[in-house]
All heavy atoms as a GROMACS GRO file, in nm:
protein
  643
    1MET      N    1  10.327   7.656   9.613
    1MET     CA    2  10.373   7.725   9.497
    1MET      C    3  10.395   7.873   9.537
    1MET      O    4  10.305   7.936   9.588
    1MET     CB    5  10.268   7.716   9.385
    1MET     CG    6  10.324   7.747   9.252
    1MET     SD    7  10.211   7.741   9.109
    1MET     CE    8  10.100   7.611   9.137
    2ASN      N    9  10.515   7.923   9.511
    2ASN     CA   10  10.542   8.061   9.549
    2ASN      C   11  10.492   8.159   9.443
    2ASN      O   12  10.446   8.121   9.336
    2ASN     CB   13  10.690   8.083   9.580
    2ASN     CG   14  10.779   8.054   9.461
    2ASN    OD1   15  10.730   8.030   9.352
    2ASN    ND2   16  10.908   8.058   9.482
    3ARG      N   17  10.503   8.285   9.475
    3ARG     CA   18  10.447   8.390   9.389
    3ARG      C   19  10.519   8.398   9.255
    3ARG      O   20  10.456   8.423   9.152
    3ARG     CB   21  10.458   8.522   9.464
    3ARG     CG   22  10.378   8.630   9.402
    3ARG     CD   23  10.373   8.749   9.494
    3ARG     NE   24  10.294   8.851   9.427
    3ARG     CZ   25  10.274   8.970   9.474
    3ARG    NH1   26  10.325   9.003   9.589
    3ARG    NH2   27  10.203   9.056   9.408
    4LYS      N   28  10.649   8.376   9.254
    4LYS     CA   29  10.726   8.381   9.129
    4LYS      C   30  10.678   8.275   9.031
    4LYS      O   31  10.658   8.303   8.912
    4LYS     CB   32  10.874   8.362   9.162
    4LYS     CG   33  10.963   8.356   9.042
    4LYS     CD   34  11.106   8.327   9.083
    4LYS     CE   35  11.192   8.293   8.965
    4LYS     NZ   36  11.327   8.255   9.004
    5THR      N   37  10.655   8.155   9.078
    5THR     CA   38  10.609   8.046   8.993
    5THR      C   39  10.470   8.075   8.939
    5THR      O   40  10.441   8.047   8.822
    5THR     CB   41  10.608   7.915   9.072
    5THR    OG1   42  10.735   7.896   9.134
    5THR    CG2   43  10.578   7.797   8.984
    6LYS      N   44  10.383   8.133   9.022
    6LYS     CA   45  10.249   8.167   8.976
    6LYS      C   46  10.253   8.270   8.864
    6LYS      O   47  10.178   8.260   8.766
    6LYS     CB   48  10.166   8.221   9.092
    6LYS     CG   49  10.126   8.116   9.192
    6LYS     CD   50  10.045   8.176   9.304
    6LYS     CE   51  10.017   8.074   9.411
    6LYS     NZ   52   9.943   8.133   9.523
    7PHE      N   53  10.340   8.370   8.875
    7PHE     CA   54  10.349   8.471   8.771
    7PHE      C   55  10.409   8.415   8.642
    7PHE      O   56  10.369   8.454   8.532
    7PHE     CB   57  10.430   8.592   8.818
    7PHE     CG   58  10.349   8.691   8.895
    7PHE    CD1   59  10.370   8.710   9.030
    7PHE    CD2   60  10.250   8.765   8.832
    7PHE    CE1   61  10.296   8.800   9.101
    7PHE    CE2   62  10.175   8.856   8.902
    7PHE     CZ   63  10.197   8.874   9.038
    8ILE      N   64  10.502   8.324   8.653
    8ILE     CA   65  10.560   8.262   8.534
    8ILE      C   66  10.455   8.178   8.462
    8ILE      O   67  10.442   8.184   8.339
    8ILE     CB   68  10.684   8.178   8.571
    8ILE    CG1   69  10.798   8.271   8.613
    8ILE    CG2   70  10.728   8.090   8.454
    8ILE    CD1   71  10.920   8.200   8.667
    9ILE      N   72  10.376   8.101   8.536
    9ILE     CA   73  10.269   8.022   8.475
    9ILE      C   74  10.165   8.115   8.414
    9ILE      O   75  10.114   8.090   8.304
    9ILE     CB   76  10.206   7.927   8.580
    9ILE    CG1   77  10.308   7.819   8.618
    9ILE    CG2   78  10.078   7.865   8.528
    9ILE    CD1   79  10.265   7.733   8.733
   10PHE      N   80  10.134   8.225   8.482
   10PHE     CA   81  10.039   8.324   8.430
   10PHE      C   82  10.085   8.380   8.297
   10PHE      O   83  10.006   8.392   8.203
   10PHE     CB   84  10.021   8.436   8.533
   10PHE     CG   85   9.942   8.553   8.483
   10PHE    CD1   86   9.804   8.544   8.470
   10PHE    CD2   87  10.004   8.671   8.448
   10PHE    CE1   88   9.730   8.652   8.422
   10PHE    CE2   89   9.931   8.778   8.402
   10PHE     CZ   90   9.794   8.769   8.389
   11THR      N   91  10.214   8.414   8.285
   11THR     CA   92  10.264   8.470   8.159
   11THR      C   93  10.255   8.369   8.045
   11THR      O   94  10.219   8.406   7.933
   11THR     CB   95  10.408   8.520   8.172
   11THR    OG1   96  10.491   8.414   8.214
   11THR    CG2   97  10.418   8.635   8.270
   12TYR      N   98  10.286   8.243   8.072
   12TYR     CA   99  10.277   8.141   7.967
   12TYR      C  100  10.133   8.118   7.922
   12TYR      O  101  10.105   8.104   7.804
   12TYR     CB  102  10.339   8.009   8.012
   12TYR     CG  103  10.489   8.012   8.015
   12TYR    CD1  104  10.559   7.961   8.124
   12TYR    CD2  105  10.563   8.063   7.909
   12TYR    CE1  106  10.697   7.963   8.128
   12TYR    CE2  107  10.701   8.065   7.912
   12TYR     CZ  108  10.767   8.013   8.022
   12TYR     OH  109  10.903   8.016   8.025
   13VAL      N  110  10.040   8.112   8.018
   13VAL     CA  111   9.900   8.088   7.984
   13VAL      C  112   9.843   8.206   7.905
   13VAL      O  113   9.774   8.186   7.804
   13VAL     CB  114   9.817   8.061   8.113
   13VAL    CG1  115   9.668   8.061   8.084
   13VAL    CG2  116   9.858   7.929   8.174
   14VAL      N  117   9.873   8.328   7.948
   14VAL     CA  118   9.824   8.446   7.878
   14VAL      C  119   9.884   8.453   7.737
   14VAL      O  120   9.814   8.485   7.641
   14VAL     CB  121   9.852   8.574   7.958
   14VAL    CG1  122   9.828   8.699   7.876
   14VAL    CG2  123   9.768   8.577   8.084
   15SER      N  124  10.011   8.422   7.722
   15SER     CA  125  10.074   8.423   7.590
   15SER      C  126  10.008   8.321   7.498
   15SER      O  127   9.985   8.351   7.380
   15SER     CB  128  10.223   8.392   7.603
   15SER     OG  129  10.288   8.487   7.680
   16PHE      N  130   9.978   8.204   7.549
   16PHE     CA  131   9.913   8.100   7.468
   16PHE      C  132   9.772   8.142   7.428
   16PHE      O  133   9.730   8.121   7.313
   16PHE     CB  134   9.910   7.968   7.545
   16PHE     CG  135   9.852   7.854   7.467
   16PHE    CD1  136   9.918   7.804   7.356
   16PHE    CD2  137   9.730   7.799   7.502
   16PHE    CE1  138   9.864   7.699   7.283
   16PHE    CE2  139   9.676   7.694   7.430
   16PHE     CZ  140   9.743   7.645   7.320
   17ILE      N  141   9.699   8.203   7.520
   17ILE     CA  142   9.563   8.248   7.489
   17ILE      C  143   9.566   8.359   7.384
   17ILE      O  144   9.484   8.358   7.290
   17ILE     CB  145   9.491   8.294   7.618
   17ILE    CG1  146   9.462   8.172   7.706
   17ILE    CG2  147   9.362   8.368   7.586
   17ILE    CD1  148   9.412   8.206   7.844
   18ILE      N  149   9.659   8.453   7.396
   18ILE     CA  150   9.672   8.559   7.296
   18ILE      C  151   9.707   8.499   7.160
   18ILE      O  152   9.654   8.541   7.057
   18ILE     CB  153   9.775   8.663   7.341
   18ILE    CG1  154   9.722   8.742   7.460
   18ILE    CG2  155   9.813   8.758   7.228
   18ILE    CD1  156   9.825   8.834   7.523
   19PHE      N  157   9.797   8.400   7.159
   19PHE     CA  158   9.834   8.333   7.034
   19PHE      C  159   9.712   8.269   6.969
   19PHE      O  160   9.690   8.283   6.848
   19PHE     CB  161   9.941   8.228   7.061
   19PHE     CG  162   9.979   8.149   6.939
   19PHE    CD1  163  10.071   8.200   6.849
   19PHE    CD2  164   9.925   8.024   6.916
   19PHE    CE1  165  10.107   8.128   6.736
   19PHE    CE2  166   9.960   7.951   6.804
   19PHE     CZ  167  10.051   8.003   6.713
   20LEU      N  168   9.630   8.198   7.048
   20LEU     CA  169   9.512   8.132   6.992
   20LEU      C  170   9.409   8.231   6.939
   20LEU      O  171   9.348   8.207   6.834
   20LEU     CB  172   9.447   8.042   7.098
   20LEU     CG  173   9.521   7.913   7.130
   20LEU    CD1  174   9.448   7.836   7.239
   20LEU    CD2  175   9.536   7.827   7.007
   21ILE      N  176   9.390   8.343   7.010
   21ILE     CA  177   9.294   8.443   6.964
   21ILE      C  178   9.339   8.502   6.831
   21ILE      O  179   9.259   8.514   6.737
   21ILE     CB  180   9.276   8.553   7.070
   21ILE    CG1  181   9.202   8.496   7.191
   21ILE    CG2  182   9.202   8.673   7.014
   21ILE    CD1  183   9.199   8.587   7.311
   22ILE      N  184   9.467   8.535   6.820
   22ILE     CA  185   9.518   8.592   6.695
   22ILE      C  186   9.512   8.488   6.582
   22ILE      O  187   9.480   8.520   6.468
   22ILE     CB  188   9.660   8.647   6.714
   22ILE    CG1  189   9.655   8.765   6.812
   22ILE    CG2  190   9.721   8.691   6.583
   22ILE    CD1  191   9.790   8.814   6.856
   23TRP      N  192   9.543   8.362   6.616
   23TRP     CA  193   9.536   8.255   6.516
   23TRP      C  194   9.393   8.241   6.462
   23TRP      O  195   9.373   8.230   6.341
   23TRP     CB  196   9.582   8.123   6.578
   23TRP     CG  197   9.566   8.006   6.487
   23TRP    CD1  198   9.454   7.931   6.467
   23TRP    CD2  199   9.663   7.952   6.399
   23TRP    NE1  200   9.477   7.833   6.376
   23TRP    CE2  201   9.605   7.844   6.332
   23TRP    CE3  202   9.796   7.983   6.372
   23TRP    CZ2  203   9.674   7.768   6.240
   23TRP    CZ3  204   9.863   7.906   6.280
   23TRP    CH2  205   9.803   7.801   6.216
   24MET      N  206   9.294   8.243   6.550
   24MET     CA  207   9.155   8.229   6.507
   24MET      C  208   9.110   8.349   6.423
   24MET      O  209   9.038   8.333   6.325
   24MET     CB  210   9.062   8.214   6.627
   24MET     CG  211   9.073   8.082   6.695
   24MET     SD  212   9.022   7.952   6.580
   24MET     CE  213   9.114   7.816   6.645
   25ILE      N  214   9.152   8.470   6.460
   25ILE     CA  215   9.119   8.588   6.381
   25ILE      C  216   9.179   8.577   6.241
   25ILE      O  217   9.112   8.605   6.141
   25ILE     CB  218   9.166   8.716   6.452
   25ILE    CG1  219   9.082   8.740   6.577
   25ILE    CG2  220   9.159   8.837   6.359
   25ILE    CD1  221   9.134   8.850   6.666
   26LEU      N  222   9.304   8.533   6.232
   26LEU     CA  223   9.367   8.515   6.101
   26LEU      C  224   9.300   8.404   6.021
   26LEU      O  225   9.287   8.412   5.899
   26LEU     CB  226   9.516   8.486   6.117
   26LEU     CG  227   9.604   8.601   6.163
   26LEU    CD1  228   9.744   8.552   6.192
   26LEU    CD2  229   9.606   8.712   6.060
   27HIS      N  230   9.259   8.297   6.089
   27HIS     CA  231   9.195   8.184   6.022
   27HIS      C  232   9.061   8.224   5.962
   27HIS      O  233   9.026   8.180   5.852
   27HIS     CB  234   9.177   8.069   6.121
   27HIS     CG  235   9.118   7.946   6.061
   27HIS    ND1  236   9.187   7.867   5.972
   27HIS    CD2  237   8.996   7.889   6.075
   27HIS    CE1  238   9.110   7.766   5.935
   27HIS    NE2  239   8.992   7.779   5.996
   28VAL      N  240   8.987   8.308   6.034
   28VAL     CA  241   8.856   8.350   5.985
   28VAL      C  242   8.867   8.455   5.875
   28VAL      O  243   8.794   8.450   5.776
   28VAL     CB  244   8.770   8.404   6.103
   28VAL    CG1  245   8.642   8.470   6.054
   28VAL    CG2  246   8.738   8.291   6.200
   29THR      N  247   8.960   8.549   5.890
   29THR     CA  248   8.967   8.659   5.794
   29THR      C  249   9.044   8.623   5.666
   29THR      O  250   9.005   8.668   5.558
   29THR     CB  251   9.030   8.783   5.858
   29THR    OG1  252   9.158   8.750   5.910
   29THR    CG2  253   8.942   8.838   5.967
   30PHE      N  254   9.152   8.548   5.677
   30PHE     CA  255   9.234   8.514   5.561
   30PHE      C  256   9.228   8.364   5.536
   30PHE      O  257   9.305   8.286   5.592
   30PHE     CB  258   9.380   8.557   5.583
   30PHE     CG  259   9.397   8.704   5.606
   30PHE    CD1  260   9.430   8.752   5.732
   30PHE    CD2  261   9.381   8.794   5.502
   30PHE    CE1  262   9.446   8.887   5.753
   30PHE    CE2  263   9.397   8.928   5.521
   30PHE     CZ  264   9.429   8.976   5.648
   31LYS      N  265   9.139   8.322   5.448
   31LYS     CA  266   9.120   8.180   5.420
   31LYS      C  267   9.237   8.120   5.340
   31LYS      O  268   9.269   8.003   5.355
   31LYS     CB  269   8.990   8.158   5.342
   31LYS     CG  270   8.867   8.201   5.415
   31LYS     CD  271   8.828   8.102   5.519
   31LYS     CE  272   8.696   8.144   5.581
   31LYS     NZ  273   8.657   8.060   5.689
   32ASN      N  274   9.301   8.199   5.254
   32ASN     CA  275   9.404   8.146   5.165
   32ASN      C  276   9.544   8.147   5.227
   32ASN      O  277   9.639   8.100   5.165
   32ASN     CB  278   9.408   8.227   5.035
   32ASN     CG  279   9.280   8.210   4.956
   32ASN    OD1  280   9.213   8.108   4.967
   32ASN    ND2  281   9.245   8.311   4.880
   33LEU      N  282   9.560   8.198   5.347
   33LEU     CA  283   9.690   8.205   5.411
   33LEU      C  284   9.729   8.067   5.465
   33LEU      O  285   9.647   7.998   5.526
   33LEU     CB  286   9.684   8.307   5.526
   33LEU     CG  287   9.815   8.359   5.583
   33LEU    CD1  288   9.894   8.431   5.474
   33LEU    CD2  289   9.787   8.455   5.696
   34THR      N  290   9.852   8.026   5.439
   34THR     CA  291   9.896   7.893   5.483
   34THR      C  292   9.915   7.891   5.635
   34THR      O  293   9.938   7.995   5.698
   34THR     CB  294  10.029   7.855   5.415
   34THR    OG1  295  10.128   7.950   5.452
   34THR    CG2  296  10.014   7.850   5.264
   35PRO      N  297   9.904   7.773   5.696
   35PRO     CA  298   9.916   7.764   5.842
   35PRO      C  299  10.051   7.810   5.897
   35PRO      O  300  10.059   7.862   6.008
   35PRO     CB  301   9.895   7.616   5.871
   35PRO     CG  302   9.819   7.564   5.755
   35PRO     CD  303   9.862   7.646   5.637
   36GLY      N  304  10.157   7.793   5.819
   36GLY     CA  305  10.288   7.838   5.864
   36GLY      C  306  10.295   7.989   5.881
   36GLY      O  307  10.349   8.040   5.979
   37PHE      N  308  10.240   8.059   5.783
   37PHE     CA  309  10.239   8.205   5.792
   37PHE      C  310  10.146   8.253   5.902
   37PHE      O  311  10.173   8.352   5.969
   37PHE     CB  312  10.199   8.268   5.658
   37PHE     CG  313  10.308   8.262   5.556
   37PHE    CD1  314  10.286   8.200   5.434
   37PHE    CD2  315  10.432   8.317   5.580
   37PHE    CE1  316  10.384   8.193   5.339
   37PHE    CE2  317  10.532   8.311   5.486
   37PHE     CZ  318  10.509   8.249   5.365
   38LYS      N  319  10.033   8.184   5.920
   38LYS     CA  320   9.943   8.220   6.031
   38LYS      C  321  10.014   8.205   6.165
   38LYS      O  322  10.001   8.290   6.252
   38LYS     CB  323   9.819   8.130   6.030
   38LYS     CG  324   9.721   8.159   5.922
   38LYS     CD  325   9.604   8.064   5.935
   38LYS     CE  326   9.523   8.061   5.808
   38LYS     NZ  327   9.417   7.961   5.812
   39GLY      N  328  10.090   8.099   6.179
   39GLY     CA  329  10.164   8.077   6.303
   39GLY      C  330  10.270   8.181   6.328
   39GLY      O  331  10.288   8.228   6.441
   40MET      N  332  10.343   8.218   6.222
   40MET     CA  333  10.448   8.320   6.237
   40MET      C  334  10.388   8.457   6.272
   40MET      O  335  10.440   8.528   6.358
   40MET     CB  336  10.531   8.330   6.110
   40MET     CG  337  10.626   8.215   6.090
   40MET     SD  338  10.741   8.241   5.955
   40MET     CE  339  10.635   8.218   5.814
   41ILE      N  340  10.280   8.493   6.206
   41ILE     CA  341  10.216   8.622   6.234
   41ILE      C  342  10.158   8.623   6.375
   41ILE      O  343  10.175   8.720   6.451
   41ILE     CB  344  10.109   8.652   6.127
   41ILE    CG1  345  10.173   8.674   5.991
   41ILE    CG2  346  10.025   8.773   6.167
   41ILE    CD1  347  10.075   8.678   5.877
   42ALA      N  348  10.091   8.515   6.414
   42ALA     CA  349  10.032   8.508   6.547
   42ALA      C  350  10.139   8.508   6.655
   42ALA      O  351  10.123   8.570   6.760
   42ALA     CB  352   9.945   8.383   6.559
   43ALA      N  353  10.251   8.440   6.630
   43ALA     CA  354  10.359   8.438   6.728
   43ALA      C  355  10.423   8.576   6.743
   43ALA      O  356  10.455   8.618   6.855
   43ALA     CB  357  10.466   8.336   6.686
   44GLY      N  358  10.439   8.647   6.634
   44GLY     CA  359  10.495   8.781   6.640
   44GLY      C  360  10.407   8.877   6.719
   44GLY      O  361  10.455   8.951   6.806
   45PHE      N  362  10.277   8.875   6.690
   45PHE     CA  363  10.187   8.963   6.764
   45PHE      C  364  10.174   8.923   6.911
   45PHE      O  365  10.167   9.008   6.999
   45PHE     CB  366  10.048   8.965   6.699
   45PHE     CG  367  10.039   9.057   6.582
   45PHE    CD1  368  10.006   9.007   6.457
   45PHE    CD2  369  10.062   9.192   6.596
   45PHE    CE1  370   9.997   9.091   6.348
   45PHE    CE2  371  10.053   9.277   6.488
   45PHE     CZ  372  10.020   9.227   6.363
   46SER      N  373  10.172   8.793   6.938
   46SER     CA  374  10.159   8.750   7.078
   46SER      C  375  10.286   8.781   7.157
   46SER      O  376  10.279   8.803   7.278
   46SER     CB  377  10.126   8.601   7.086
   46SER     OG  378  10.232   8.524   7.036
   47PHE      N  379  10.401   8.785   7.091
   47PHE     CA  380  10.524   8.823   7.159
   47PHE      C  381  10.515   8.967   7.209
   47PHE      O  382  10.557   8.998   7.321
   47PHE     CB  383  10.644   8.807   7.066
   47PHE     CG  384  10.774   8.858   7.124
   47PHE    CD1  385  10.840   8.784   7.219
   47PHE    CD2  386  10.827   8.978   7.083
   47PHE    CE1  387  10.958   8.831   7.274
   47PHE    CE2  388  10.945   9.026   7.135
   47PHE     CZ  389  11.012   8.952   7.232
   48PHE      N  390  10.461   9.057   7.128
   48PHE     CA  391  10.451   9.196   7.167
   48PHE      C  392  10.339   9.222   7.268
   48PHE      O  393  10.347   9.314   7.348
   48PHE     CB  394  10.432   9.286   7.045
   48PHE     CG  395  10.556   9.298   6.962
   48PHE    CD1  396  10.559   9.248   6.834
   48PHE    CD2  397  10.669   9.357   7.013
   48PHE    CE1  398  10.672   9.258   6.757
   48PHE    CE2  399  10.785   9.368   6.937
   48PHE     CZ  400  10.785   9.318   6.809
   49LEU      N  401  10.232   9.142   7.264
   49LEU     CA  402  10.117   9.165   7.350
   49LEU      C  403  10.122   9.088   7.482
   49LEU      O  404  10.042   9.115   7.571
   49LEU     CB  405   9.988   9.131   7.276
   49LEU     CG  406   9.956   9.217   7.154
   49LEU    CD1  407   9.831   9.164   7.087
   49LEU    CD2  408   9.939   9.362   7.194
   50SER      N  409  10.213   8.992   7.496
   50SER     CA  410  10.217   8.910   7.617
   50SER      C  411  10.293   8.982   7.729
   50SER      O  412  10.377   9.068   7.704
   50SER     CB  413  10.282   8.776   7.588
   50SER     OG  414  10.416   8.795   7.549
   51PRO      N  415  10.264   8.946   7.855
   51PRO     CA  416  10.334   9.009   7.967
   51PRO      C  417  10.480   8.964   7.974
   51PRO      O  418  10.515   8.853   7.933
   51PRO     CB  419  10.256   8.961   8.090
   51PRO     CG  420  10.181   8.843   8.046
   51PRO     CD  421  10.160   8.854   7.900
   52LYS      N  422  10.565   9.051   8.026
   52LYS     CA  423  10.709   9.023   8.036
   52LYS      C  424  10.751   9.028   8.182
   52LYS      O  425  10.701   9.108   8.261
   52LYS     CB  426  10.790   9.129   7.961
   52LYS     CG  427  10.746   9.154   7.819
   52LYS     CD  428  10.797   9.050   7.725
   52LYS     CE  429  10.775   9.085   7.581
   52LYS     NZ  430  10.641   9.076   7.533
   53ILE      N  431  10.844   8.942   8.220
   53ILE     CA  432  10.903   8.944   8.353
   53ILE      C  433  11.046   8.994   8.339
   53ILE      O  434  11.125   8.938   8.265
   53ILE     CB  435  10.900   8.804   8.418
   53ILE    CG1  436  10.757   8.759   8.441
   53ILE    CG2  437  10.978   8.804   8.548
   53ILE    CD1  438  10.743   8.623   8.503
   54LYS      N  439  11.076   9.101   8.409
   54LYS     CA  440  11.210   9.162   8.406
   54LYS      C  441  11.275   9.142   8.542
   54LYS      O  442  11.212   9.153   8.646
   54LYS     CB  443  11.201   9.312   8.378
   54LYS     CG  444  11.130   9.347   8.251
   54LYS     CD  445  11.222   9.339   8.135
   54LYS     CE  446  11.147   9.385   8.011
   54LYS     NZ  447  11.228   9.397   7.897
   55VAL      N  448  11.406   9.115   8.542
   55VAL     CA  449  11.483   9.099   8.666
   55VAL      C  450  11.576   9.218   8.678
   55VAL      O  451  11.653   9.248   8.586
   55VAL     CB  452  11.564   8.967   8.664
   55VAL    CG1  453  11.648   8.954   8.789
   55VAL    CG2  454  11.471   8.848   8.648
   56TYR      N  455  11.567   9.287   8.790
   56TYR     CA  456  11.651   9.403   8.818
   56TYR      C  457  11.733   9.377   8.942
   56TYR      O  458  11.685   9.318   9.038
   56TYR     CB  459  11.566   9.528   8.840
   56TYR     CG  460  11.493   9.574   8.717
   56TYR    CD1  461  11.357   9.549   8.701
   56TYR    CD2  462  11.560   9.641   8.617
   56TYR    CE1  463  11.290   9.591   8.589
   56TYR    CE2  464  11.494   9.684   8.503
   56TYR     CZ  465  11.358   9.658   8.490
   56TYR     OH  466  11.292   9.700   8.378
   57LYS      N  467  11.859   9.422   8.939
   57LYS     CA  468  11.944   9.411   9.057
   57LYS      C  469  11.933   9.540   9.137
   57LYS      O  470  11.948   9.649   9.084
   57LYS     CB  471  12.089   9.389   9.017
   57LYS     CG  472  12.115   9.253   8.960
   57LYS     CD  473  12.262   9.233   8.934
   57LYS     CE  474  12.286   9.095   8.875
   57LYS     NZ  475  12.427   9.072   8.846
   58THR      N  476  11.902   9.526   9.265
   58THR     CA  477  11.896   9.640   9.356
   58THR      C  478  11.995   9.617   9.469
   58THR      O  479  12.063   9.514   9.474
   58THR     CB  480  11.754   9.657   9.412
   58THR    OG1  481  11.717   9.538   9.484
   58THR    CG2  482  11.653   9.681   9.302
   59GLN      N  483  12.000   9.710   9.561
   59GLN     CA  484  12.090   9.695   9.675
   59GLN      C  485  12.047   9.581   9.766
   59GLN      O  486  12.130   9.517   9.830
   59GLN     CB  487  12.096   9.825   9.754
   59GLN     CG  488  12.164   9.937   9.680
   59GLN     CD  489  12.164  10.065   9.760
   59GLN    OE1  490  12.102  10.074   9.865
   59GLN    NE2  491  12.236  10.165   9.711
   60SER      N  492  11.918   9.554   9.771
   60SER     CA  493  11.869   9.448   9.857
   60SER      C  494  11.871   9.311   9.788
   60SER      O  495  11.836   9.211   9.848
   60SER     CB  496  11.726   9.480   9.903
   60SER     OG  497  11.641   9.490   9.791
   61GLY      N  498  11.908   9.306   9.662
   61GLY     CA  499  11.914   9.179   9.588
   61GLY      C  500  11.840   9.190   9.457
   61GLY      O  501  11.812   9.299   9.408
   62LYS      N  502  11.807   9.076   9.399
   62LYS     CA  503  11.734   9.074   9.272
   62LYS      C  504  11.585   9.095   9.298
   62LYS      O  505  11.529   9.040   9.392
   62LYS     CB  506  11.753   8.941   9.200
   62LYS     CG  507  11.893   8.920   9.149
   62LYS     CD  508  11.900   8.789   9.074
   62LYS     CE  509  12.040   8.763   9.024
   62LYS     NZ  510  12.050   8.634   8.956
   63GLN      N  511  11.522   9.174   9.211
   63GLN     CA  512  11.379   9.194   9.216
   63GLN      C  513  11.322   9.165   9.079
   63GLN      O  514  11.381   9.199   8.977
   63GLN     CB  515  11.346   9.338   9.255
   63GLN     CG  516  11.294   9.350   9.392
   63GLN     CD  517  11.243   9.489   9.420
   63GLN    OE1  518  11.287   9.586   9.361
   63GLN    NE2  519  11.151   9.497   9.511
   64MET      N  520  11.205   9.103   9.078
   64MET     CA  521  11.138   9.071   8.952
   64MET      C  522  11.016   9.159   8.937
   64MET      O  523  10.942   9.180   9.032
   64MET     CB  524  11.098   8.924   8.951
   64MET     CG  525  11.216   8.830   8.955
   64MET     SD  526  11.167   8.660   8.951
   64MET     CE  527  11.114   8.644   8.784
   65LEU      N  528  10.997   9.211   8.817
   65LEU     CA  529  10.883   9.296   8.786
   65LEU      C  530  10.806   9.236   8.670
   65LEU      O  531  10.864   9.188   8.574
   65LEU     CB  532  10.927   9.437   8.750
   65LEU     CG  533  11.004   9.516   8.854
   65LEU    CD1  534  11.052   9.648   8.794
   65LEU    CD2  535  10.918   9.542   8.975
   66LEU      N  536  10.674   9.240   8.679
   66LEU     CA  537  10.587   9.196   8.572
   66LEU      C  538  10.536   9.319   8.500
   66LEU      O  539  10.471   9.404   8.560
   66LEU     CB  540  10.469   9.114   8.627
   66LEU     CG  541  10.369   9.063   8.524
   66LEU    CD1  542  10.431   8.946   8.450
   66LEU    CD2  543  10.242   9.022   8.589
   67LYS      N  544  10.570   9.332   8.372
   67LYS     CA  545  10.527   9.446   8.290
   67LYS      C  546  10.437   9.393   8.179
   67LYS      O  547  10.466   9.290   8.119
   67LYS     CB  548  10.648   9.518   8.230
   67LYS     CG  549  10.741   9.579   8.332
   67LYS     CD  550  10.863   9.635   8.267
   67LYS     CE  551  10.831   9.777   8.225
   67LYS     NZ  552  10.948   9.844   8.167
   68TRP      N  553  10.328   9.468   8.156
   68TRP     CA  554  10.235   9.427   8.053
   68TRP      C  555  10.177   9.551   7.990
   68TRP      O  556  10.154   9.652   8.057
   68TRP     CB  557  10.126   9.340   8.113
   68TRP     CG  558  10.046   9.260   8.015
   68TRP    CD1  559  10.072   9.238   7.885
   68TRP    CD2  560   9.925   9.191   8.044
   68TRP    NE1  561   9.977   9.158   7.828
   68TRP    CE2  562   9.885   9.127   7.924
   68TRP    CE3  563   9.848   9.174   8.156
   68TRP    CZ2  564   9.771   9.051   7.916
   68TRP    CZ3  565   9.735   9.097   8.147
   68TRP    CH2  566   9.696   9.036   8.029
   69ILE      N  567  10.151   9.546   7.861
   69ILE     CA  568  10.100   9.662   7.788
   69ILE      C  569   9.960   9.700   7.835
   69ILE      O  570   9.921   9.816   7.828
   69ILE     CB  571  10.104   9.635   7.636
   69ILE    CG1  572  10.088   9.763   7.558
   69ILE    CG2  573   9.999   9.536   7.596
   69ILE    CD1  574  10.118   9.748   7.411
   70PHE      N  575   9.883   9.606   7.890
   70PHE     CA  576   9.747   9.632   7.933
   70PHE      C  577   9.737   9.677   8.078
   70PHE      O  578   9.630   9.712   8.125
   70PHE     CB  579   9.659   9.509   7.910
   70PHE     CG  580   9.652   9.467   7.767
   70PHE    CD1  581   9.706   9.347   7.725
   70PHE    CD2  582   9.596   9.549   7.671
   70PHE    CE1  583   9.701   9.308   7.593
   70PHE    CE2  584   9.591   9.512   7.538
   70PHE     CZ  585   9.642   9.391   7.499
   71LEU      N  586   9.847   9.675   8.153
   71LEU     CA  587   9.849   9.723   8.291
   71LEU      C  588   9.926   9.853   8.298
   71LEU      O  589  10.030   9.869   8.237
   71LEU     CB  590   9.916   9.620   8.383
   71LEU     CG  591   9.845   9.488   8.404
   71LEU    CD1  592   9.929   9.398   8.492
   71LEU    CD2  593   9.711   9.511   8.471
   72ARG      N  594   9.876   9.946   8.378
   72ARG     CA  595   9.947  10.075   8.392
   72ARG      C  596  10.065  10.065   8.486
   72ARG      O  597  10.168  10.125   8.463
   72ARG     CB  598   9.850  10.180   8.443
   72ARG     CG  599   9.745  10.215   8.342
   72ARG     CD  600   9.656  10.322   8.394
   72ARG     NE  601   9.550  10.346   8.297
   72ARG     CZ  602   9.485  10.457   8.288
   72ARG    NH1  603   9.510  10.554   8.370
   72ARG    NH2  604   9.391  10.471   8.198
   73LYS      N  605  10.050   9.992   8.594
   73LYS     CA  606  10.157   9.980   8.693
   73LYS      C  607  10.229   9.847   8.675
   73LYS      O  608  10.172   9.749   8.627
   73LYS     CB  609  10.098   9.986   8.834
   73LYS     CG  610  10.036  10.120   8.868
   73LYS     CD  611   9.971  10.128   9.004
   73LYS     CE  612   9.997  10.021   9.101
   73LYS     NZ  613   9.932  10.037   9.229
   74THR      N  614  10.355   9.845   8.716
   74THR     CA  615  10.429   9.719   8.717
   74THR      C  616  10.399   9.647   8.848
   74THR      O  617  10.375   9.709   8.951
   74THR     CB  618  10.580   9.742   8.705
   74THR    OG1  619  10.622   9.825   8.811
   74THR    CG2  620  10.614   9.804   8.572
   75ILE      N  621  10.404   9.516   8.845
   75ILE     CA  622  10.377   9.434   8.963
   75ILE      C  623  10.511   9.378   9.009
   75ILE      O  624  10.582   9.313   8.932
   75ILE     CB  625  10.279   9.321   8.930
   75ILE    CG1  626  10.146   9.379   8.884
   75ILE    CG2  627  10.260   9.232   9.051
   75ILE    CD1  628  10.049   9.275   8.834
   76THR      N  629  10.546   9.402   9.134
   76THR     CA  630  10.670   9.351   9.190
   76THR      C  631  10.648   9.210   9.240
   76THR      O  632  10.553   9.183   9.313
   76THR     CB  633  10.718   9.441   9.307
   76THR    OG1  634  10.728   9.575   9.259
   76THR    CG2  635  10.851   9.394   9.358
   77ILE      N  636  10.736   9.122   9.201
   77ILE     CA  637  10.727   8.981   9.241
   77ILE      C  638  10.825   8.957   9.354
   77ILE      O  639  10.939   8.991   9.346
   77ILE     CB  640  10.757   8.888   9.122
   77ILE    CG1  641  10.660   8.918   9.010
   77ILE    CG2  642  10.749   8.744   9.164
   77ILE    CD1  643  10.692   8.846   8.882
   0.00000   0.00000   0.00000
């Protein structure tokens, strides 16, 4: 498995974990909220908090960068 595949799997797993954490927080705090609204709110927040992979074209070819709100530096893939 190459490094690009590992980072893509990492982003999906982290996004799912963030979604579940936000879902559980909403489930505990707002008992009367319907599951559809909980899912939409959790998906919106997890979209903003999850890591992103950006593709940039350089002179040497395409480069992929992993950007995340919780990391200060970008990680080059």
